[in-house]
C-alpha positions as CSV (number, residue, x, y, z in Angstrom):
1,M,11.7,6.3,-8.5
2,L,10.6,2.7,-8.5
3,K,13.3,0.4,-9.8
4,E,12.7,-2.7,-12.0
5,G,12.3,-5.7,-9.7
6,D,11.1,-3.8,-6.6
7,V,8.0,-5.1,-4.9
8,V,5.2,-2.7,-3.8
9,Y,1.9,-3.4,-2.2
10,G,-1.6,-2.0,-2.6
11,G,-5.0,-2.4,-0.9
12,A,-7.7,-4.6,-2.3
13,P,-10.4,-4.8,-3.4
14,E,-10.9,-1.5,-5.4
15,Q,-7.2,-0.9,-6.1
16,S,-6.2,2.7,-6.2
17,G,-3.0,4.3,-7.7
18,F,-1.3,4.4,-4.3
19,Y,1.2,1.7,-3.1
20,F,3.5,1.1,-0.1
21,D,6.6,-0.7,0.7
22,K,7.4,-3.8,2.8
23,A,8.7,-1.7,5.7
24,T,5.3,-0.1,6.0
25,L,3.6,-3.5,5.9
26,D,6.1,-4.9,8.5
27,A,5.5,-1.9,10.8
28,A,1.8,-2.7,10.9
29,G,2.5,-6.1,12.4
30,G,-0.4,-7.8,10.7
31,S,-3.0,-5.2,11.9
32,R,-5.1,-3.8,9.1
33,Q,-6.1,-0.8,11.3
34,K,-2.4,0.1,11.9
35,L,-1.5,-0.4,8.3
36,W,-4.3,1.9,6.8
37,E,-4.0,4.5,9.6
38,S,-0.3,4.7,8.9
39,L,-1.1,5.5,5.3
40,Q,-4.1,7.8,6.2
41,V,-6.7,5.6,4.4
42,K,-10.1,6.1,5.8
43,P,-12.1,3.0,6.6
44,H,-15.1,2.1,4.5
45,R,-18.3,3.2,6.2
46,I,-19.8,-0.3,6.1
47,Y,-16.8,-2.7,5.7
48,G,-14.1,-1.0,7.7
49,F,-10.5,-1.2,6.8
50,R,-9.5,-3.3,3.7
51,S,-8.5,-6.8,4.7
52,Q,-6.5,-7.6,1.6
53,I,-3.4,-6.5,-0.1
54,Q,-1.9,-7.2,-3.5
55,A,1.9,-7.5,-4.1
56,Y,3.2,-6.2,-7.4
57,R,6.7,-6.4,-9.0
58,V,7.8,-3.3,-10.8
59,K,8.3,-4.3,-14.5
60,R,10.6,-1.4,-15.4
61,D,12.1,1.7,-13.8
62,A,9.2,4.2,-13.3
63,V,8.9,7.7,-11.9
64,A,6.5,7.6,-9.0
65,G,5.4,10.3,-6.6
66,T,6.9,9.3,-3.2
67,G,6.2,10.7,0.2
68,Q,5.0,10.3,3.8
69,A,1.3,10.1,4.4
70,L,0.8,13.3,6.5
71,S,-1.6,15.6,4.8
72,Q,-5.0,14.2,5.9
73,D,-6.8,15.1,9.1
74,P,-5.3,12.6,11.7
75,A,-8.6,12.6,13.7
76,V,-10.4,11.1,10.7
77,F,-7.7,9.3,8.7
78,G,-5.1,8.2,11.3
79,L,-1.6,9.6,12.2
80,G,0.0,8.6,9.0
81,G,3.8,8.8,8.7
82,R,4.5,5.8,6.5
83,T,5.8,6.0,2.9
84,Q,3.6,5.7,-0.1
85,F,4.0,5.8,-3.8
86,S,1.7,7.0,-6.5
87,C,1.8,5.1,-9.7
88,Q,-1.1,5.9,-12.0
89,I,0.0,3.8,-14.9
90,I,-0.5,0.4,-13.1
91,K,-0.7,-1.8,-16.2
92,L,2.5,-0.3,-17.7
93,C,4.8,-0.5,-14.7
94,L,3.4,-3.2,-12.3
95,S,2.8,-6.9,-12.6
96,L,0.6,-8.6,-10.0
97,L,2.3,-11.3,-8.0
98,T,-0.4,-12.3,-5.5
99,S,-3.3,-11.3,-3.3
100,L,-3.2,-11.9,0.4
101,L,-5.1,-11.2,3.6
102,I,-3.1,-8.7,5.6
103,S,-2.4,-11.2,8.3
104,E,-0.7,-13.5,5.8
105,Y,1.8,-11.0,4.5
106,G,4.8,-12.9,5.8
107,Y,5.5,-14.2,2.3
108,E,8.7,-13.1,0.6
109,Y,8.8,-12.0,-3.0
């Protein structure tokens, strides 16, 4: 369950319905490879791992699928292990705060 006022993060560009928390972002230490491998996101074949994230504030309590990223092949997608949320109704429950390069994530919201 995402609570009103929570902040979640998603990859950009080409936003998906999957988001992660600040603990996941902090654990990556500014490394986009560590971040995306911890969420088992495969790098783009030309551009590599996404270099941007977007921060969103949850506008109202919302049910979201929550779990550790563990189901993909770790040889292809990374070891995973970090928490992610699935919120397919982005416009209804999330409000964009800002877009950042992964190395600039130190901002507080």
